[in-house]
C-alpha positions in Angstrom: 55.5 52.3 -15.1 53.0 51.7 -18.0 51.0 48.8 -16.7 47.4 49.0 -17.7 47.2 52.7 -18.5 47.1 54.9 -21.6 50.0 57.0 -20.4 53.2 56.4 -18.5 52.6 56.6 -14.7 55.1 56.3 -11.9 53.8 54.6 -8.8 53.7 51.5 -6.7 51.7 48.3 -7.2 49.8 47.2 -4.2 49.9 43.4 -3.7 46.9 42.4 -1.6 47.2 39.2 0.5 50.9 39.3 -0.3 51.8 36.3 1.8 49.8 33.9 -0.5 51.7 31.7 -2.9 50.5 33.3 -6.2 50.8 36.9 -4.8 54.3 36.4 -3.6 55.3 35.0 -7.0 53.7 37.9 -8.8 55.6 40.3 -6.5 58.8 38.6 -7.4 57.9 38.9 -11.1 57.1 42.6 -10.8 60.4 43.3 -8.9 62.4 41.4 -11.6 60.9 43.9 -14.0 61.8 46.9 -11.9 58.5 47.8 -10.4 58.0 49.3 -7.0 55.6 47.6 -4.6 53.5 47.9 -1.4 52.7 44.6 0.4 49.4 44.3 2.3 48.0 41.5 4.4 46.5 40.9 7.8 49.6 39.7 9.7 52.5 42.2 10.2 54.9 39.4 11.1 54.2 37.5 8.0 54.3 40.6 5.8 57.6 41.6 7.3 59.1 38.2 6.6 58.0 38.3 3.0 59.3 41.8 2.6 62.7 40.8 3.9 62.9 38.0 1.4 61.8 40.2 -1.5 64.3 42.9 -0.5 67.1 40.5 -1.5 65.7 40.6 -5.0 65.1 44.3 -5.2 67.9 45.7 -3.1 65.4 48.1 -1.6 63.2 48.1 1.4 59.6 47.3 0.5 56.8 49.0 2.5 54.2 46.9 4.2 50.6 47.9 5.1 48.5 45.8 7.5 45.1 45.5 5.9 42.6 42.6 6.4 40.2 42.0 3.5 37.5 41.1 6.1 37.9 44.4 7.9 35.0 46.1 6.1 34.6 49.0 8.6 38.3 49.9 8.1 38.6 49.8 4.3 38.0 53.4 3.5 40.2 54.7 6.3 43.1 52.3 5.3 42.7 53.3 1.7 43.0 57.0 2.5 46.0 56.3 4.6 47.7 54.3 1.9 47.2 56.8 -1.0 48.3 59.6 1.3 51.7 58.0 1.7 52.2 56.3 -1.7 51.4 57.0 -5.3 49.5 53.8 -6.4 49.3 52.8 -10.0 48.1 49.2 -9.8 46.4 46.6 -7.5 46.9 42.9 -7.6 44.2 41.2 -5.4 44.9 37.6 -4.3 42.6 37.2 -1.3 40.9 33.8 -1.3 40.0 30.8 0.8 38.6 27.3 0.0 36.9 25.5 2.8 35.7 21.9 2.2 32.1 21.9 1.1 31.2 19.4 3.9 32.3 22.0 6.5 30.3 24.7 4.8 27.2 22.5 4.8 27.6 21.8 8.5 28.5 25.3 9.5 26.7 28.1 7.5 29.2 30.6 9.1 31.9 29.0 7.0 29.9 29.6 3.8 29.6 33.2 4.8 33.4 33.3 5.5 34.0 31.9 2.0 31.9 34.6 0.4 33.3 37.4 2.5 36.9 36.4 1.8 36.5 35.5 -1.9 33.9 38.0 -3.0 32.6 40.7 -0.7 36.0 41.8 0.8 37.8 42.0 -2.5 34.9 43.8 -4.1 34.8 46.4 -1.4 38.6 47.0 -1.7 38.6 47.1 -5.5 35.7 49.6 -5.6 37.9 52.1 -3.8 40.8 51.6 -6.1 38.7 51.5 -9.2 37.3 55.0 -8.4 40.8 56.3 -7.6 42.2 55.0 -10.9 39.1 56.3 -12.8 40.0 59.8 -11.7 43.4 59.6 -13.3 42.4 57.5 -16.4 45.2 55.1 -15.6 46.2 52.1 -13.5 45.1 48.5 -13.3 43.3 46.0 -11.1 44.2 42.4 -11.5 42.2 40.0 -9.4 42.6 36.2 -8.8 39.3 34.4 -9.4 39.3 30.7 -10.5 38.3 28.4 -13.3 36.0 26.9 -10.7 33.7 29.9 -11.1 33.0 29.1 -14.8 30.2 26.7 -13.8 28.2 25.8 -10.8 29.9 23.0 -8.9 28.2 20.4 -6.6 31.4 19.3 -5.0 32.7 22.9 -4.1 29.5 24.9 -4.2 30.4 27.7 -1.9 33.9 28.2 -3.3 32.9 28.0 -7.0 29.8 30.3 -6.6 31.9 32.9 -4.7 34.4 32.9 -7.5 31.7 33.0 -10.1 30.4 36.2 -8.5 33.9 37.6 -8.4 34.4 36.9 -12.1 31.0 38.5 -12.9 31.9 41.6 -10.9 35.2 42.0 -12.6 33.5 41.7 -16.0 30.9 44.3 -15.0 33.6 46.6 -13.7 35.6 46.3 -16.9 32.5 47.2 -18.9 31.8 50.2 -16.7 35.4 51.5 -17.1 35.7 50.7 -20.8 36.2 54.3 -21.8 38.9 55.0 -19.3 42.6 54.0 -19.2 42.0 51.6 -16.4 42.6 47.9 -17.0 40.3 45.5 -15.1 41.7 41.9 -15.3 40.1 38.7 -14.1 42.7 35.9 -13.5 41.4 32.3 -13.7 44.0 29.9 -12.5 43.7 26.2 -12.8 45.7 24.0 -10.5 48.6 26.0 -8.9 50.9 24.5 -6.4 50.0 26.4 -3.2 48.8 25.4 0.3 45.2 25.4 -1.1 46.2 22.5 -3.5 48.4 20.6 -1.0 48.1 16.9 -1.5 46.7 17.2 -5.0 48.3 15.0 -7.6 47.7 16.2 -11.2 49.7 16.5 -14.4 48.0 19.8 -14.9 49.4 21.5 -11.7 51.9 24.3 -12.2 54.2 26.4 -10.0 53.2 29.8 -8.7 56.0 31.3 -10.8 54.4 29.9 -14.0 51.1 31.6 -13.1 52.9 34.8 -12.1 54.6 35.1 -15.5 51.3 34.6 -17.2 49.6 37.2 -15.1 52.3 40.0 -15.4 52.6 39.4 -19.1 48.9 39.6 -19.5 48.8 42.9 -17.6 51.4 44.4 -20.0 49.3 43.2 -22.9 46.1 44.6 -21.3 44.2 41.4 -21.4 41.0 41.4 -19.4 40.6 37.7 -18.9 43.6 35.4 -18.2 43.5 31.6 -17.9 46.7 30.2 -16.4 48.0 27.9 -17.7 46.5 28.9 -21.0 45.0 25.4 -21.8 42.4 25.9 -19.0 40.6 28.2 -21.4 39.9 25.2 -23.7 39.2 22.8 -20.8 36.6 25.1 -19.5 35.0 25.5 -22.9 34.4 21.8 -22.9 33.2 21.8 -19.3 30.7 24.6 -20.0 29.4 22.7 -23.0 28.5 19.6 -21.1 24.7 19.2 -20.8 23.4 19.7 -17.3 22.1 16.1 -16.7 25.4 14.7 -17.7 27.4 17.3 -15.7 25.4 16.3 -12.6 26.2 12.6 -13.1 29.9 13.5 -13.2 29.8 14.8 -9.7 32.1 17.7 -10.3 
């Protein structure tokens, strides 16, 4: 496998939060290209179900590893156990949650949950993998952020700001590892048809498979920032250029 590194490397790609819509589609895309995977998530039953479905595509058993992004005290131990069993050459991180802003306002614990799930947990996990890949000068980390993080949002303040922090962390990590063979990629999806967007009607919404193809192709091309679909890059250029007084009136 040559994803994200200077040299050829043989190893498995870890799919974090593998039961989510985008992560599952990315797993399918990797398998279609002959990659080997490890699936991780917090529910063994859900992971096993996804693994059985994916095995039909690959013809091989896919190992599963129970790992909760919110289990901060367990991250280092689980990481050591994982790399002791598998050679890992890439990480795709898809952990995320969006709680309605009204609920976050009413219950501060839900704001904390948003930040722990979208930012603190993924950062803790990615730090371990980044150091591991740095030692070998190879590998990649691709992490799902959001276009929502490109500007502070009044309607989804907790979600957008947690994703903004994640995008900034990935940018900083990419800068820190710039002289290594490690690719750090920030994925910024727009509207993707997943449970998080259930009920949303928009001509801009795309399937998880569409997003997955964009992501995997961008990893192969070693692109550090990926908007999917591509036109969100230009939409967000316009959004960021709106003067703050007008932006506030729009209620976004």
